[in-house]
Biopython code that builds the backbone (N, CA, C, O; Angstrom):
import numpy as np
from Bio.PDB.StructureBuilder import StructureBuilder

atoms = [
    (1, "MET", "N", (0.885, -1.220, -0.153)),
    (1, "MET", "CA", (-0.386, -0.074, 0.305)),
    (1, "MET", "C", (0.771, 1.184, -0.044)),
    (1, "MET", "O", (1.786, 1.173, 0.653)),
    (2, "THR", "N", (0.641, 2.268, -1.110)),
    (2, "THR", "CA", (0.934, 3.370, -0.884)),
    (2, "THR", "C", (0.880, 4.340, 0.178)),
    (2, "THR", "O", (-0.198, 4.472, 0.757)),
    (3, "GLU", "N", (1.931, 5.089, 0.554)),
    (3, "GLU", "CA", (1.771, 5.800, 0.857)),
    (3, "GLU", "C", (0.228, 7.344, 2.084)),
    (3, "GLU", "O", (-0.172, 7.715, 3.188)),
    (4, "ALA", "N", (0.080, 7.575, -0.034)),
    (4, "ALA", "CA", (-1.650, 8.178, -0.191)),
    (4, "ALA", "C", (-2.244, 7.146, -0.514)),
    (4, "ALA", "O", (-3.005, 7.185, -1.480)),
    (5, "VAL", "N", (-2.090, 6.198, 0.063)),
    (5, "VAL", "CA", (-3.830, 5.006, -0.233)),
    (5, "VAL", "C", (-3.647, 4.795, 1.328)),
    (5, "VAL", "O", (-4.744, 4.863, 1.881)),
    (6, "ARG", "N", (-2.817, 4.608, 2.033)),
    (6, "ARG", "CA", (-2.509, 4.725, 3.835)),
    (6, "ARG", "C", (-3.793, 5.007, 3.795)),
    (6, "ARG", "O", (-4.893, 4.492, 3.594)),
    (7, "VAL", "N", (-2.865, 6.800, 4.264)),
    (7, "VAL", "CA", (-3.341, 8.239, 4.774)),
    (7, "VAL", "C", (-5.100, 8.421, 4.244)),
    (7, "VAL", "O", (-5.957, 8.984, 4.924)),
    (8, "ARG", "N", (-5.386, 7.640, 2.548)),
    (8, "ARG", "CA", (-6.837, 7.491, 2.531)),
    (8, "ARG", "C", (-7.448, 7.002, 2.887)),
    (8, "ARG", "O", (-8.549, 7.385, 3.280)),
    (9, "LYS", "N", (-6.850, 5.525, 2.921)),
    (9, "LYS", "CA", (-7.833, 4.898, 4.152)),
    (9, "LYS", "C", (-7.923, 5.470, 4.841)),
    (9, "LYS", "O", (-8.503, 6.553, 4.777)),
    (10, "LEU", "N", (-7.124, 4.766, 6.294)),
    (10, "LEU", "CA", (-7.135, 6.137, 7.337)),
    (10, "LEU", "C", (-8.009, 7.122, 8.174)),
    (10, "LEU", "O", (-8.434, 7.089, 9.329)),
    (11, "LYS", "N", (-8.118, 8.057, 7.095)),
    (11, "LYS", "CA", (-9.487, 8.823, 6.599)),
    (11, "LYS", "C", (-10.515, 8.825, 6.803)),
    (11, "LYS", "O", (-11.262, 9.418, 7.582)),
    (12, "TRP", "N", (-10.692, 7.390, 5.309)),
    (12, "TRP", "CA", (-12.014, 6.674, 5.861)),
    (12, "TRP", "C", (-12.324, 7.023, 6.180)),
    (12, "TRP", "O", (-12.846, 8.125, 6.347)),
    (13, "LEU", "N", (-11.941, 5.164, 6.814)),
    (13, "LEU", "CA", (-12.206, 5.156, 8.395)),
    (13, "LEU", "C", (-12.097, 5.732, 9.685)),
    (13, "LEU", "O", (-12.505, 5.002, 10.588)),
    (14, "CYS", "N", (-11.549, 7.121, 10.103)),
    (14, "CYS", "CA", (-12.106, 7.930, 10.561)),
    (14, "CYS", "C", (-13.998, 8.560, 10.140)),
    (14, "CYS", "O", (-14.480, 9.453, 10.836)),
    (15, "ARG", "N", (-14.637, 8.070, 9.227)),
    (15, "ARG", "CA", (-15.626, 8.978, 9.627)),
    (15, "ARG", "C", (-16.009, 8.264, 10.039)),
    (15, "ARG", "O", (-15.576, 7.132, 9.822)),
    (16, "ARG", "N", (-17.555, 8.593, 11.289)),
    (16, "ARG", "CA", (-17.163, 7.840, 12.199)),
    (16, "ARG", "C", (-18.882, 8.654, 12.276)),
    (16, "ARG", "O", (-19.393, 9.624, 11.716)),
    (17, "GLY", "N", (-19.477, 7.334, 13.582)),
    (17, "GLY", "CA", (-21.056, 7.964, 13.371)),
    (17, "GLY", "C", (-21.537, 8.659, 14.246)),
    (17, "GLY", "O", (-22.746, 8.878, 14.321)),
    (18, "MET", "N", (-20.584, 9.170, 15.133)),
    (18, "MET", "CA", (-20.373, 9.886, 15.964)),
    (18, "MET", "C", (-19.761, 10.384, 16.386)),
    (18, "MET", "O", (-18.788, 9.938, 16.994)),
    (19, "LYS", "N", (-20.191, 12.060, 16.189)),
    (19, "LYS", "CA", (-19.011, 13.256, 15.858)),
    (19, "LYS", "C", (-18.227, 13.434, 17.162)),
    (19, "LYS", "O", (-17.654, 14.523, 17.200)),
    (20, "GLU", "N", (-18.001, 12.480, 18.495)),
    (20, "GLU", "CA", (-16.452, 13.394, 19.102)),
    (20, "GLU", "C", (-15.774, 13.247, 18.844)),
    (20, "GLU", "O", (-14.798, 13.994, 18.904)),
    (21, "LEU", "N", (-15.878, 11.335, 18.014)),
    (21, "LEU", "CA", (-15.654, 10.350, 17.761)),
    (21, "LEU", "C", (-14.715, 11.012, 16.500)),
    (21, "LEU", "O", (-13.500, 10.922, 16.677)),
    (22, "ASP", "N", (-15.245, 11.774, 15.039)),
    (22, "ASP", "CA", (-14.795, 11.893, 13.999)),
    (22, "ASP", "C", (-14.300, 13.338, 14.873)),
    (22, "ASP", "O", (-15.445, 13.789, 14.831)),
    (23, "VAL", "N", (-13.727, 14.149, 15.435)),
    (23, "VAL", "CA", (-13.857, 15.470, 16.125)),
    (23, "VAL", "C", (-12.667, 14.747, 16.526)),
    (23, "VAL", "O", (-11.887, 15.208, 15.693)),
    (24, "LEU", "N", (-12.090, 14.068, 17.105)),
    (24, "LEU", "CA", (-10.851, 12.998, 17.713)),
    (24, "LEU", "C", (-9.689, 12.730, 16.673)),
    (24, "LEU", "O", (-8.524, 13.126, 16.662)),
    (25, "LEU", "N", (-10.405, 11.920, 15.796)),
    (25, "LEU", "CA", (-10.127, 10.676, 14.714)),
    (25, "LEU", "C", (-9.490, 12.201, 13.727)),
    (25, "LEU", "O", (-8.337, 12.574, 13.514)),
    (26, "GLU", "N", (-10.563, 12.667, 13.388)),
    (26, "GLU", "CA", (-9.497, 13.223, 12.240)),
    (26, "GLU", "C", (-8.116, 14.940, 12.180)),
    (26, "GLU", "O", (-7.222, 15.352, 11.442)),
    (27, "ARG", "N", (-8.765, 15.327, 13.399)),
    (27, "ARG", "CA", (-7.867, 15.522, 14.018)),
    (27, "ARG", "C", (-6.246, 15.160, 13.910)),
    (27, "ARG", "O", (-5.206, 15.595, 13.416)),
    (28, "PHE", "N", (-7.048, 13.427, 15.181)),
    (28, "PHE", "CA", (-5.123, 13.381, 14.965)),
    (28, "PHE", "C", (-4.653, 12.620, 13.434)),
    (28, "PHE", "O", (-3.567, 12.069, 13.258)),
    (29, "ILE", "N", (-5.897, 12.761, 12.266)),
    (29, "ILE", "CA", (-5.315, 12.680, 10.987)),
    (29, "ILE", "C", (-4.537, 13.590, 10.026)),
    (29, "ILE", "O", (-3.747, 13.394, 9.102)),
    (30, "THR", "N", (-5.075, 14.653, 10.611)),
    (30, "THR", "CA", (-4.374, 15.639, 10.587)),
    (30, "THR", "C", (-3.215, 16.400, 11.410)),
    (30, "THR", "O", (-2.925, 17.531, 11.019)),
    (31, "LEU", "N", (-2.587, 15.911, 12.427)),
    (31, "LEU", "CA", (-1.254, 16.733, 12.828)),
    (31, "LEU", "C", (-0.988, 15.658, 12.617)),
    (31, "LEU", "O", (-0.836, 15.316, 13.790)),
    (32, "ASN", "N", (-0.709, 14.413, 11.825)),
    (32, "ASN", "CA", (-0.022, 13.043, 11.417)),
    (32, "ASN", "C", (0.016, 13.069, 10.607)),
    (32, "ASN", "O", (0.896, 12.208, 10.610)),
    (33, "GLU", "N", (-0.135, 13.312, 9.374)),
    (33, "GLU", "CA", (-0.278, 12.666, 8.355)),
    (33, "GLU", "C", (0.361, 12.116, 7.912)),
    (33, "GLU", "O", (0.220, 11.014, 7.383)),
    (34, "ALA", "N", (1.842, 13.207, 8.096)),
    (34, "ALA", "CA", (3.047, 12.294, 7.443)),
    (34, "ALA", "C", (3.473, 11.266, 8.027)),
    (34, "ALA", "O", (3.935, 10.367, 7.324)),
    (35, "SER", "N", (3.435, 11.111, 9.480)),
    (35, "SER", "CA", (4.122, 10.090, 10.196)),
    (35, "SER", "C", (3.069, 8.656, 10.034)),
    (35, "SER", "O", (3.407, 7.474, 9.972)),
    (36, "LEU", "N", (1.858, 9.192, 9.998)),
    (36, "LEU", "CA", (1.416, 8.052, 9.301)),
    (36, "LEU", "C", (0.774, 7.375, 8.321)),
    (36, "LEU", "O", (-0.012, 6.427, 8.325)),
    (37, "ALA", "N", (1.635, 8.559, 6.847)),
    (37, "ALA", "CA", (1.883, 7.904, 5.891)),
    (37, "ALA", "C", (2.944, 6.963, 5.307)),
    (37, "ALA", "O", (3.059, 6.295, 4.280)),
    (38, "GLU", "N", (3.746, 7.230, 6.529)),
    (38, "GLU", "CA", (5.118, 6.059, 6.491)),
    (38, "GLU", "C", (4.903, 5.121, 7.825)),
    (38, "GLU", "O", (5.795, 4.776, 8.600)),
    (39, "GLY", "N", (3.997, 4.907, 7.878)),
    (39, "GLY", "CA", (3.884, 3.737, 8.910)),
    (39, "GLY", "C", (3.609, 3.949, 10.124)),
    (39, "GLY", "O", (3.194, 2.933, 10.681)),
    (40, "ALA", "N", (3.694, 5.288, 11.086)),
    (40, "ALA", "CA", (3.549, 5.122, 12.273)),
    (40, "ALA", "C", (2.190, 4.646, 12.369)),
    (40, "ALA", "O", (1.370, 4.504, 11.462)),
    (41, "TRP", "N", (2.008, 4.293, 14.308)),
    (41, "TRP", "CA", (1.095, 3.483, 14.680)),
    (41, "TRP", "C", (0.334, 2.908, 13.583)),
    (41, "TRP", "O", (-0.447, 3.455, 12.804)),
    (42, "PRO", "N", (0.847, 1.270, 13.708)),
    (42, "PRO", "CA", (0.300, 0.601, 12.565)),
    (42, "PRO", "C", (-0.599, 0.084, 13.486)),
    (42, "PRO", "O", (-1.063, -1.028, 13.236)),
    (43, "GLU", "N", (-0.932, 0.640, 14.470)),
    (43, "GLU", "CA", (-1.889, 0.225, 15.396)),
    (43, "GLU", "C", (-3.488, 1.245, 15.142)),
    (43, "GLU", "O", (-4.183, 0.994, 16.127)),
    (44, "PHE", "N", (-4.165, 2.136, 14.308)),
    (44, "PHE", "CA", (-3.966, 2.664, 14.692)),
    (44, "PHE", "C", (-5.489, 1.823, 13.317)),
    (44, "PHE", "O", (-6.710, 1.981, 13.289)),
    (45, "GLU", "N", (-4.720, 1.155, 12.599)),
    (45, "GLU", "CA", (-5.921, 0.674, 11.956)),
    (45, "GLU", "C", (-7.035, -0.571, 12.422)),
    (45, "GLU", "O", (-8.104, -0.808, 11.860)),
    (46, "PRO", "N", (-6.407, -1.358, 13.729)),
    (46, "PRO", "CA", (-7.562, -1.918, 14.183)),
    (46, "PRO", "C", (-8.369, -1.175, 15.166)),
    (46, "PRO", "O", (-9.568, -1.280, 15.424)),
    (47, "LEU", "N", (-7.223, -0.195, 15.796)),
    (47, "LEU", "CA", (-8.297, 0.795, 16.326)),
    (47, "LEU", "C", (-9.411, 0.799, 16.059)),
    (47, "LEU", "O", (-10.328, 0.438, 16.796)),
    (48, "LEU", "N", (-9.524, 1.382, 14.505)),
    (48, "LEU", "CA", (-10.260, 2.148, 14.379)),
    (48, "LEU", "C", (-11.642, 1.004, 13.380)),
    (48, "LEU", "O", (-12.505, 1.467, 12.634)),
    (49, "GLU", "N", (-11.398, -0.723, 13.755)),
    (49, "GLU", "CA", (-12.314, -1.104, 13.803)),
    (49, "GLU", "C", (-13.440, -1.948, 14.475)),
    (49, "GLU", "O", (-14.262, -2.794, 14.124)),
    (50, "THR", "N", (-13.055, -1.268, 15.669)),
    (50, "THR", "CA", (-13.609, -1.089, 16.953)),
    (50, "THR", "C", (-15.097, -0.379, 16.746)),
    (50, "THR", "O", (-15.163, 0.618, 16.027)),
    (51, "GLU", "N", (-16.338, -0.925, 17.411)),
    (51, "GLU", "CA", (-17.515, -0.287, 16.934)),
    (51, "GLU", "C", (-17.398, 1.365, 17.999)),
    (51, "GLU", "O", (-16.838, 1.512, 19.085)),
    (52, "ASP", "N", (-18.206, 2.460, 17.104)),
    (52, "ASP", "CA", (-17.933, 3.095, 17.896)),
    (52, "ASP", "C", (-18.085, 3.545, 19.341)),
    (52, "ASP", "O", (-17.283, 4.350, 19.814)),
    (53, "ASP", "N", (-19.226, 2.980, 20.152)),
    (53, "ASP", "CA", (-19.537, 2.822, 21.248)),
    (53, "ASP", "C", (-18.609, 1.849, 22.675)),
    (53, "ASP", "O", (-18.670, 2.052, 23.888)),
    (54, "LYS", "N", (-17.812, 0.801, 21.906)),
    (54, "LYS", "CA", (-16.904, 1.199, 22.240)),
    (54, "LYS", "C", (-15.726, 1.704, 22.761)),
    (54, "LYS", "O", (-15.100, 1.744, 23.820)),
    (55, "LEU", "N", (-15.621, 2.326, 20.832)),
    (55, "LEU", "CA", (-14.189, 3.213, 20.517)),
    (55, "LEU", "C", (-13.693, 4.253, 21.996)),
    (55, "LEU", "O", (-12.686, 4.385, 22.692)),
    (56, "TRP", "N", (-15.453, 4.990, 21.910)),
    (56, "TRP", "CA", (-15.604, 6.309, 22.808)),
    (56, "TRP", "C", (-15.830, 5.681, 24.317)),
    (56, "TRP", "O", (-15.444, 6.414, 25.228)),
    (57, "ASP", "N", (-16.368, 4.505, 24.667)),
    (57, "ASP", "CA", (-15.348, 3.335, 25.850)),
    (57, "ASP", "C", (-14.272, 3.578, 26.094)),
    (57, "ASP", "O", (-13.839, 3.234, 27.194)),
    (58, "TRP", "N", (-13.526, 4.184, 25.272)),
    (58, "TRP", "CA", (-11.774, 3.399, 25.317)),
    (58, "TRP", "C", (-11.920, 4.636, 25.464)),
    (58, "TRP", "O", (-11.543, 4.917, 26.602)),
    (59, "PHE", "N", (-12.443, 5.993, 24.642)),
    (59, "PHE", "CA", (-11.626, 7.260, 25.417)),
    (59, "PHE", "C", (-11.984, 7.441, 27.021)),
    (59, "PHE", "O", (-11.473, 8.088, 27.935)),
    (60, "GLN", "N", (-12.761, 6.827, 26.943)),
    (60, "GLN", "CA", (-13.440, 7.760, 28.275)),
    (60, "GLN", "C", (-12.388, 6.417, 29.047)),
    (60, "GLN", "O", (-11.716, 7.331, 29.525)),
    (61, "ASN", "N", (-11.832, 5.416, 29.457)),
    (61, "ASN", "CA", (-11.002, 5.363, 30.385)),
    (61, "ASN", "C", (-10.069, 3.882, 29.338)),
    (61, "ASN", "O", (-10.254, 2.760, 28.866)),
    (62, "PRO", "N", (-9.030, 4.984, 29.492)),
    (62, "PRO", "CA", (-7.762, 3.326, 28.196)),
    (62, "PRO", "C", (-7.044, 2.696, 29.070)),
    (62, "PRO", "O", (-5.930, 2.247, 28.799)),
    (63, "ASP", "N", (-7.951, 2.525, 30.937)),
    (63, "ASP", "CA", (-7.086, 1.868, 31.506)),
    (63, "ASP", "C", (-8.049, 0.323, 31.116)),
    (63, "ASP", "O", (-7.742, -0.868, 31.160)),
    (64, "SER", "N", (-9.391, 1.099, 30.711)),
    (64, "SER", "CA", (-9.753, -0.933, 30.648)),
    (64, "SER", "C", (-9.874, -1.637, 29.637)),
    (64, "SER", "O", (-9.864, -1.372, 28.435)),
    (65, "GLY", "N", (-10.052, -3.064, 30.519)),
    (65, "GLY", "CA", (-9.959, -4.473, 29.116)),
    (65, "GLY", "C", (-9.766, -3.668, 28.360)),
    (65, "GLY", "O", (-9.395, -2.563, 28.756)),
    (66, "ASP", "N", (-9.936, -3.910, 27.078)),
    (66, "ASP", "CA", (-8.586, -4.536, 25.632)),
    (66, "ASP", "C", (-8.492, -3.478, 25.479)),
    (66, "ASP", "O", (-7.823, -3.506, 24.446)),
    (67, "ALA", "N", (-8.718, -1.833, 25.818)),
    (67, "ALA", "CA", (-8.493, -0.687, 25.639)),
    (67, "ALA", "C", (-7.093, -0.970, 25.514)),
    (67, "ALA", "O", (-6.393, -0.796, 24.517)),
    (68, "ARG", "N", (-6.617, -1.619, 27.109)),
    (68, "ARG", "CA", (-4.926, -1.303, 27.424)),
    (68, "ARG", "C", (-4.046, -1.053, 26.199)),
    (68, "ARG", "O", (-3.071, -0.375, 25.877)),
    (69, "LEU", "N", (-4.863, -1.919, 25.697)),
    (69, "LEU", "CA", (-4.331, -2.298, 23.797)),
    (69, "LEU", "C", (-3.840, -1.519, 23.025)),
    (69, "LEU", "O", (-3.057, -1.746, 22.103)),
    (70, "TYR", "N", (-4.427, -0.248, 23.483)),
    (70, "TYR", "CA", (-4.501, 0.660, 22.495)),
    (70, "TYR", "C", (-4.493, 1.735, 23.466)),
    (70, "TYR", "O", (-5.296, 2.629, 23.202)),
    (71, "ARG", "N", (-3.498, 1.964, 24.990)),
    (71, "ARG", "CA", (-3.357, 2.609, 25.882)),
    (71, "ARG", "C", (-2.549, 3.723, 25.539)),
    (71, "ARG", "O", (-2.879, 4.851, 25.907)),
    (72, "GLY", "N", (-1.466, 3.510, 24.833)),
    (72, "GLY", "CA", (-0.494, 4.815, 24.245)),
    (72, "GLY", "C", (-0.919, 5.379, 23.361)),
    (72, "GLY", "O", (-0.478, 6.526, 23.428)),
    (73, "LEU", "N", (-2.047, 5.173, 21.852)),
    (73, "LEU", "CA", (-2.585, 5.869, 21.236)),
    (73, "LEU", "C", (-3.363, 6.460, 22.005)),
    (73, "LEU", "O", (-3.165, 7.509, 22.617)),
    (74, "LEU", "N", (-4.751, 5.452, 21.987)),
    (74, "LEU", "CA", (-5.619, 6.303, 22.826)),
    (74, "LEU", "C", (-5.236, 7.762, 23.344)),
    (74, "LEU", "O", (-6.132, 8.595, 23.476)),
    (75, "MET", "N", (-4.558, 7.923, 23.494)),
    (75, "MET", "CA", (-3.604, 8.762, 25.067)),
    (75, "MET", "C", (-3.131, 9.904, 23.583)),
    (75, "MET", "O", (-3.208, 11.126, 23.463)),
    (76, "GLU", "N", (-2.797, 9.156, 22.932)),
    (76, "GLU", "CA", (-2.399, 10.596, 21.878)),
    (76, "GLU", "C", (-2.879, 11.208, 20.450)),
    (76, "GLU", "O", (-2.246, 11.808, 19.581)),
    (77, "ILE", "N", (-4.093, 10.866, 20.534)),
    (77, "ILE", "CA", (-5.024, 10.823, 20.221)),
    (77, "ILE", "C", (-5.760, 11.640, 21.035)),
    (77, "ILE", "O", (-6.476, 12.370, 20.349)),
    (78, "CYS", "N", (-5.881, 11.819, 22.175)),
    (78, "CYS", "CA", (-6.394, 12.361, 22.671)),
    (78, "CYS", "C", (-6.191, 13.921, 23.010)),
    (78, "CYS", "O", (-7.021, 14.829, 23.060)),
    (79, "ARG", "N", (-4.579, 13.920, 23.259)),
    (79, "ARG", "CA", (-3.613, 15.117, 23.315)),
    (79, "ARG", "C", (-3.602, 15.737, 22.075)),
    (79, "ARG", "O", (-2.445, 15.984, 21.733)),
    (80, "GLY", "N", (-4.186, 15.982, 21.511)),
    (80, "GLY", "CA", (-4.070, 16.361, 19.618)),
    (80, "GLY", "C", (-3.196, 15.723, 19.310)),
    (80, "GLY", "O", (-3.488, 15.038, 18.330)),
    (81, "LYS", "N", (-1.535, 15.480, 19.893)),
    (81, "LYS", "CA", (-0.060, 15.970, 19.747)),
    (81, "LYS", "C", (-0.438, 13.561, 18.551)),
    (81, "LYS", "O", (-1.242, 12.629, 18.586)),
    (82, "GLY", "N", (1.048, 14.030, 17.717)),
    (82, "GLY", "CA", (1.514, 12.907, 17.654)),
    (82, "GLY", "C", (2.623, 12.792, 18.102)),
    (82, "GLY", "O", (3.185, 11.697, 18.087)),
]
sb = StructureBuilder()
sb.init_structure("model")
sb.init_model(0)
sb.init_chain("A")
sb.init_seg("    ")
for serial, (resi, resn, name, xyz) in enumerate(atoms, 1):
    if name == "N":
        sb.init_residue(resn, " ", resi, " ")
    sb.init_atom(name, np.array(xyz, "f"), 0.0, 1.0, " ", f" {name:<3s}", serial, name[0])
structure = sb.get_structure()
């Protein structure tokens, strides 16, 4: 997958049914587009496969259950930095 294709795919996957998630995820993509294009944050794609309600719960409590697998990434997304 080329760099541009990966970023386009991630942008598409960030389109959610919950406005709060849209804002968080789109901001993360915008701030980290170059590093994501180079393959940074490989766990981002599997994270985006999570259902919206569960994903939102993980942002609220990144130390719970399965969220722990993505804790570092969840914290980076919430900070709005990369």
